[in-house]
N, C-alpha and C positions, 0 to 999 in steps of 0.2 A: 437340149430340153428335150422331154419328153413328148412323143407324138399321142396326141388326144386320139383314143381308140373310138369305132364304131358305138360302143356300148356308152360312153362318156358322150358322144355325140346327141345318142337318143335323150340320156339322162338329163343333160342340159335341155333339149327341146320341152319334155315334160316338164321340166321346172320353170319354164320361161312362159309357160301356159298363162294368158291373161287372166287374172282372176274375174275379169268382168264377162269372160265367156263362161266359164265356172259359173258364175251368179246366172247368167243367161240362158243355163240351162234348164230343163225343168224341175222344180222343186221336187226333194224325195218326199215319200209317201210315208206318212207313219206309221209303223207296222204294229201289230198287236203285240202286246207286253209276251214273253215266252216264260214259261214255269221253268226256273232250274233247279233240279233237286241234284246235281253232281255236286262235286266239291268246291263250295266259295272259298274263294281262296285271301286270307288275310295280306295284306300288302303294306301301303304307306297311307301318313296324314300328313302332308305337307313334307317338311325334312323328317320326320318321325317317322322309323320304323315301327310296324304294329307286330308284325309275325312273319313267319317262314314255312313253306312245307318242304324245303331241300334238307335243312338241319336234322329233324327229326323222322323224316318221311309222312310225316302228318301234319294236318295245317295247324299249327302249333303258336301261341304267343311268344314272343321273343321273351318276355317275363319268365314264362313257363319251361324256357329252353336252356338247359345246364350248360350253357359254353357260352364262351365270347361270341357273339354276331354283330355285325354292323348292315344294316339294310341301308343303301345309298338310293334313295329316293329321284323319281324322274324328275320333280321339280328342284332338286338340289342338284341335280346335272344340269338342267337348263340354267338355273340362277348363276352357276359358276361356270356355263359355256364350255362343260369338260365334253371332249373330242375323245378320250383315250383312256382306256383303263389306268393309266400311271394318272390323268387328272381326277377321276372318278374317284381313287382311294387316298388323295391328297391329305384330307382332314380324317382319315380313319387311324386310329392308334393303332400302333404295333405291324404296321403295312407300310413297305414303300416299295419303288421299282429301281432294278436297276439299268444298265445302260442297253443290257441285253446283244452288244455288237454291232447295235444301229439296225437289226434287221428282225425283233421279236419283242414282243412282251416276257419281261422277266423278272418274276417279283419274289421279293423277302419278306416272309410272313414268320415273325418269331424267331429270327435267324436262319432259316432255311430258305435256300435260294432255288426257284425251282422255275422249269419253262412249260410243264407239263400240267401242272394243277389246275385246269381250266375248265369250265364246264358251261352247258348252255341248257338252261332250262332241266339241270340234274342230270346230263347225259354228258358224258366227257369229249372234249372240245381241245386235245393236247398238241396241236401241230405249232411251231413256232412262225408265229406271224404275228403283226398289230391288228389288233381287234379295234372296230368302230363300235360308236353307241347308237346308232341314229337308227334301229329297228329294236332298241332295248327299253324295258318296261322301269328296269331297276337292277342293282348291281348287290349281291350279295357276298359279302367276304366271312367265311367260317373260319375262326384262329380254332389251334389246337388241330390233334391227331383226328383226322375225319373217317378211318377205315371202314366203320360198320356202313356208314351214307354211301359213301365213295368207291370205295376199295383202294386198290394201291395207290402210292403217294400221297399227297395231302399231309407231309411232315408237318408243316408249320401251319398248314390252312389250305383252305381251296378258296376259291373267286369263282361264283356262279353267276351266269347272266341270264334273267328272265326277260323273255323277248314279249313285245306287244304282242296281245292276242286280238282278235277279230270280235266285234262285241255289236251288239245292236243299238248303242250309244252312238250316235254319228260324229265323227271327227273327220275335219277336212283344215289341214293345217299347211302353209307353205312357209318355210324358213329359209332366209338369206343371210349370209354374214361376208364381211368382210374387216380386213384390217393389216396388222405389221407384217413387213417382208411377205408381200404377195398373197397374202390369205385370202381366198376367193371358196365360199362353200354353201350351196345349197341342199335342201331336203325336203322332200314332200312326204304326208302322213294322211292318208284317205282312207276313210272306210266307214262300214255300218250294217244296216240290214240290208239283204237282196231280197228276202222273202221273210214268212213267217219262222222258217225253221234255219235259215243260213245267212249268215253274215261274213263279209268279207273285208279285208285291209288291205293297204299296199304303202309300204316303206322303200322311200327311194332317196339316195343322197349320191352328190357329187362334188368333188374338193379337189382344188389346185393350189398350192401353198408353196413357199420358199422357206427360207429360214436365215435366220442370223448367221449361219454357218456356210461359209464359201461353198458355192456349188452344191448345197444339199436342198433338194425337193421333193416334193411327194405329190402323187395324182391317184385319187381311189373314187372308185366308184361301185354302187351296190343297188340291189333291188331284192327285195324280200316280202311276196305275197302271202297271207294267211286265211285262210278259212275255217270259222266256227258251224258245227253241223249239230245242233241239236234235235238229234234223229229221233229220241223220245223226251218224255219228262226228265227220265232218268239216266240217259245215255247222250254224253257229249263227244264230238269227235272234233279234232283240232288237227287240219293238217297245214303245214308250211313249208316253204323255199325259199333258199337264198342264193343270189349271186354275188359275189364280192370279189374285187380285183384292188388290190394295193398294191403300185409301183412307187418307189422310192429311192433315195441314195443311201446307202449304210454307212453311217458315223459312227465312227469307232474314236472320235474324239481327241484328246491330247495326251502325250506320254508323261511322265514324271521326270524330276531331277532333286537328286538328293532328299529323296523320302516324302515329297510334296508335286502336287501338281506344277509343271512346267510354266514359267512365267510368259505369256505369250498372247497376244490379241486374242479373245475370243471367238474368232470368226475363221481363224487359221485351220485348214484342214492338212492334217498329216497324211502324204499318201497320195490318193489320186480320184476325187470325187466322182468326174467322168468316167472311170473305171471302176465303179463299186455301186452298181446298180443293185437293186433287190425287189422281186415283184414275188405275187402270192397269189393265188386264183383258189378261192373257195365256193364250191358247188355242194350245196348240202339239201337234202330234204329230211322233213321232219313228221311225225304222225304220233297222235295221241288219244286213247281212247278211256275215257271215264262209266263206268256203269255201278249204280248203285241199287241193290237188289231190295226187294220188299222186304229182306230181313235186316237190312241197314249195311249190309256188307257192302265195302266198297273198293271195285277191283279197276285198277290203272294200268295200262299198256302204254308204254313210250317207245318209240322205233328214231332212230336218227342214223342217215347216211352221210357221210361227206366224204368228198373225192378233195382232197388239197395238191396243189402242184405249186411247189416255190423253187427259187433260185435265189442265191444271194453270190455277190463277188465285190471283195474287197481288197483294198490297197491301203495298208495302215501301219501304225507306228509299232514295232512289234518288241522294243526295249525303251530304258529311259534315256533321256539324252546325256550324252557324254558329257561329265561335269570339269573337263578340261577347258583349256581355251578354244579348242577346235571346236565345241556343239554340235557335235554328229548326232544321228540317231537313226537306228536299224529300221528299214523299212523291209515290209513281207507282203505276200499276198495269197489270195486262193478263190476258188470257184468252188461252190458246194450247190448239187442239185438234189429236191428231197421230192419224191411223190409217196404219198400215204393215200389209202382208203381206210375210214373205219366205219363198222356198222354196229350198231348197238341195240338191245331190244331189253326193256326192264321192265317187269311186272312186279305188282304188288296189290296184295290183298289186306285191307284193313277190317278189322274187327272191333266192335264196342259191345263190351259184355260186362256183366255183374256178376261177383262170385260174393254171397253174403251181402256185406257192406262197402265190399271192395270192389271199384271200378277198374277197367282194364281198355287201353286202347293198342292192340295187339297190331303189327303190323310184319308179314311175310313177304318175303319175295325172292325172286331169280333174276339176274344179270346174265345175259350170255352176249360175247362179244367177238370179234374179229378186227386186226389191226394189220394190215400187209403196205411195210414201207422198204422203199429203195432210195438208197441216197450214195451218191459219188462225188466226188471229191478231185479236183485238179490243182495243185499247187504252181503258184504263179513262178515264172521266172524273169531276169532283170537283164534285158540286151544293154543296157550300159555298163554290165556288172559281168562280163563274158557268160551273161547265160545263168549266173548264178540265182540261188534261192533270196536272195537277201542284198540288198545294196544301203550304203550308208549315205544320209545325204545332210546338207546344213539343216539345222533345226530351226534357220531365221529363213528357209527356203525349202519348205519340206516335201516338195513334190519329186514322184518318181513314175517311171513310165513302165510297165508289167506286159508280161505277155503268158496268154493262158494255153496256147496251144500246144502244152505237152500231154504225155499220157496221164490216165487218173492213177492218184496213188491211192484212192481207196474207191471201194465198188462192193456193195454190199445189201442183203435183202434180208428182211426180219419179217416173219408170221407170227405173231403173239394170237393164241386163243384163250377165253377165260370165260369160266363157268363160275358165278359166283351165288351162293344162296344165303340167306340173312333172315333174323327175327329179330323183334324188338320190342318189348312191352312198357307200356307207358302206365303205370300202377298208381292210382289216386286211392292212398289208404284212409284219406279223409279230405277236409277243405284243406289241412295244414300240411300235409307229408303226401310228396309223392316219390316214386321209386322208377327209376329208368334199369331197365337191364336188357342186353342184346348182345347178339352175336353176329358174326360176318365169318363165312368159309369162303376163301378164293383158290379157284386151283386154275394155276397160271401157266401156262406153257408157251416157252421161245425158241421159236426154229432159227437158228441163226447162219445165214450162208456168205462167206466172205468169195466173193466171186475173182478175187485177185489171189487167193492161197485156200486151197481147201483145207490144208492144215489146222486153219483157224474155223473151220465150222464149228458149230456145238450147238446142242439142245439142252435147255434146262426145263424142268417141272417143279413150279414150287407150288404147296398147297399148303397155305398160312390162315390164321384164326384172326378177327380184328374184332375183341371184344369191347362194349362198352357197359359202365355203370354209373349211376347219379342218384344223389338223393338230394331232393329239394324241400327244404322248410320256407312257408307262406305264413308269416305269423298275423299279417293282414293281406286284402285283396289287391293292394298295389305295392306289396313289397316280396321279392324272395331272396334266399339264400341256398346256395347250393355248394355240393362237391362231388367232382366228378372225375372219372379214370376213362382215359379212352387209348385205344392203340390202333396204329396201323404200319405197312411194311412197303418196301422198295425193294423190286424186282434185280437181280444181279445185271439186266439188260439195260438198267439204268431210267433215268427221266425219259427219256423219248424212244428206248426201245431198241436203241440202234447198234448196242457194243455188246457184244457176251464173250468173255475171256474163257476159252474151254477149261484153264485150271481153276475157274472160280464156279463152275457148274455146281461142284457138289456143296457151295459153301452155302448156308443159310440166307435168306434174304436181308436187309439192313431193317430194323424196327426200331418205331419211333412211340415212346411212351409220354403220354401228356396226364398230368397230376393238374387240378384246377381248383381253386375255391372262388366263389365271388358272390356279388348282391347285387340286382337289378330293382330299380325304385320306379315309380311312375309317380312321379311328385303331382302330377296332375295327369288327368288322361292325354293331354297334348305336351307333355314333356317328362322325358326318361332319362336317368342317371343310372352310370352303369360302374362296377368294377369289379376286378379279378385280379388275381394273384397265381401263378403256373409256375411249374417247372416241365421244362418238356426235354426228355433225352433221345440221342440218337446212338444206337446199339450195332453192332456186328457190321461195323465199317471194315472192308477188307484192306489189308495193309501187306505189303509184301516183305517178306522176312530177307533181309540182304538185299544185294543189288543182283538184277537180273537172275535170279534164283528160281523164279516161277512157283514158289511156296509162299502162300499165303496165310494170315491168321487172322481173325476177328477182333476188333477193339473196340470199345467205346471211344464214339468218335466225336460226338459234340453234346454239349449242355448248356442249357438257356435258361436263366431263371428270370421272371419279370413280373410288371404290375402293369395293367392297362386300366385308364379311366377314361369313359365316353359320356358325353351329354348330347342329347339332339332333340329339337320340339322347339315349342314356343314359351318365352320369359314372358309374354304379353301377346295379344291378339295382333299386334305390329311388327311383333319383334321376334325374329327365328334366328336360331342359334344352333351350331353341330360343331363337334371338332372332341378333341382329348388330349390325354397323355400318357405317354407308356415310356416305363423304365426297361430296359434288358441289360442284363448281365450274363455274357456267353463267355465259353471257354471250348477250345477247340483240341483234342486230343491228350488232355488233362496235362496239356502243356502250357496253360497260363495265357495262352493267346485266343484273342477274340475271333470270332466268327465274322466273315467277309458281309460289308454294307450291315452292319448293326449297331447303330450308335446308342451309346448310353440312354440317352434323353431324347425324346420328341414331345412336342407340343404344335397343335394348331388350334384356331379358331375362327369360326366363320360366324358372320353378323350380318342378316337382314334384315332393317327397319323400313316399314311402309309407312311414309311421312304423310299420306292422303290416299283417297282412291286412286290418285294418277300418278303420283311420284314415290318411288322408293329407292333407297341406296344400302348397299354393302360394304362391309371390310372385313378382311380374313389376314390372318399370319399364319405362317408355315414356318417352323425351325426344327433345328435337329443340333444335337453334340457333334463333336467331330468322330470320325471313324475311320475304319480301314478301306482299303480298296480290295483287299485279299485277304486269306486266311494267314498269309505268310506274314501279314501285318508290318512289310516294310514301308508303306506309304500312307502317310494320312492324309484323308480328305478334311479341311477345316470345316467346322461346323457355321451355319448361318441362321439368319432369318430374315424372311422377305414377306412384304406387307401385297396385297391384291386388294383392289377394290372393284366395285361396280354400281351403276347407278340403273334405275328402271322408269319408263314411262308406259304409261297405258294409253296410248296417243288418241285411239278411238276405240269404239267397242270390239272392234274386230282387230286391232293394230295394236300391237306391243313393242316398245324398242328397249334396248339394252345396249350398254356400253362396258365393257369388261376391260379391266387394266391389270396384267398382270407384273411383277416386280415394279409396285408405284413409285419407290426411291431410286432406282436404277441400283440397285445392290450387286456387287461385283460376289460371286459365290459360284463352289461348285456342287453340282446338282447329284451326280452318283459316277460308277465306273462299272467296267466288266471285270477290267483285272488292275494290274498295277501301272499299266501302260496304255489303257484305253479308258479317259478320265472326259466326262461329259461337264463343260462349262455350262452354269445356268445362262438364262436368255437375260438380256438386256431389258427393259421397260419395252413392253408391245401392250398394243390395243387393239379390241377388238368390236367391231358393229354389228348388232344383230337384230334383224326384223323379222316377227313373227305376225304371221296376217292369216286370220282364221275367217273361211267363206262357208 
């Protein structure tokens, strides 16, 4: 069992403060209304996404954004009791999460797997860890290549978390939940005006949960204060910080047998849970300054500094279960340690002007970044197998004891410097036609040092252009049709900037090209329907010619074609819905194989109905067709359909209660995988009760 840290004890103390003591304190004073003329941001209305600033770098309605984008509101996150990014996106078409080796968020968007395409308030948050939602206002999923807005990566899309911000509207909310498998969680959100010009807010979370998987547990604690300073009527400053610690068991699931998940009890841990801890500590500082000049020009500067300290250790199944009567499985293990510091500074200038009868919304900007990463690995040995790096154990009793005292098998440092400039013009030709054109230029330098072998040291400098172009036609105010083209690139150092083969430094970076047409219809102001068809090509993938030749060629690596349908909002005032359908046809290396973790069909639908002012209920279904665990297409993960449900009660004016049940009918299913022999079983029926007290 994990030992509770001093921070966890302090957080627990905060969460246990009696509401009576809070209410007994002096009532907050009503502060004067502050006139805010900086950028007011479109957000959400119930489940319905209204707009996004990250997609176009301007405050643009989703209907006028020429790409597939889903905004997952705080209301939806709360109603579904979502506590992870995987929970947040499960009703979003074209998006799913993989296992991530049990130590990180790893997303699949339009057939592209990524551990680095994660952002906070539009700034990169690319370290491999599990993110929480306690201090998040909404989650944005932007599908397609997003090079102009976000720079490198984002081949299939990106996920941007928008943090809660201090305002002068008071918020005082204590949330406590408990449920199956020892789940216990508490969160506090408190804030409001501190003076006429300053508002503050603090979010705190503490969680302790076990799992249906043997020996798997997690402990997490976080605190995130923010300040909003309205320095003048035209200038707004937002300052924030976060300390977040996540400690859990790295669970890599079960192996395969004969091309399918191995038949075993879903709780069986292959390897050694006690020797598979993973811990991440994040310390981050954020600052944003907005100023609107008298001539209407809006200048925005954002800075994020983050220090990440992470390790994970795992003992796991490394091969399929022997199909013979012996039923043996190979076990391996390693310890991996990563430290990274990220420093990003981004400045945007927005100009609104008219040339003749044509309106322009022009954004120009520059981004500077430095990322310094150290990581090392130690391969496990097994004393019960003469100190070898693997051991065979029985699949019916798959426990193995590893030793991690050996020398480092990998030890490297990567320093990456980025300079980006970009410009984009949203051109309104008239009330019906809009044109979007823009381009981004990234200069991306990676200095790679191998501390074990200087022969592997390398430096690579990539200078790439990421264009975007789109045409929008609006035959009516509530309807838009668009066609778009966008491009992004991936440097040779990879998704996590931690590897650079000296033989590949002169190769062009990978490229992803997204061509998309779509329609967005606001059936009513509170109900939206979307449809998109896309073609996403991944080019310039490095392939070695021959075996151990050190000679590489560039090939077209992946093609995904698909259709995505989405809907969210209100059918009636008492009935909210969110969900969608996605079809994806994928191909790897022109060989006719599907990409990993990319089902042909996915469907999701969540309904919440308010029966009256006191009671409500929800029912949801999440389903997908079969898919392959890896691009080798050797192991098939069967399709499934799972039903979730919830009940809601407004017990008093200040207290609301809810019950969430996942997998209502106890369906036996496979959730996802990392590779052919790290497969995650789906959870049996589990329930969670949540109480939210506003004071």
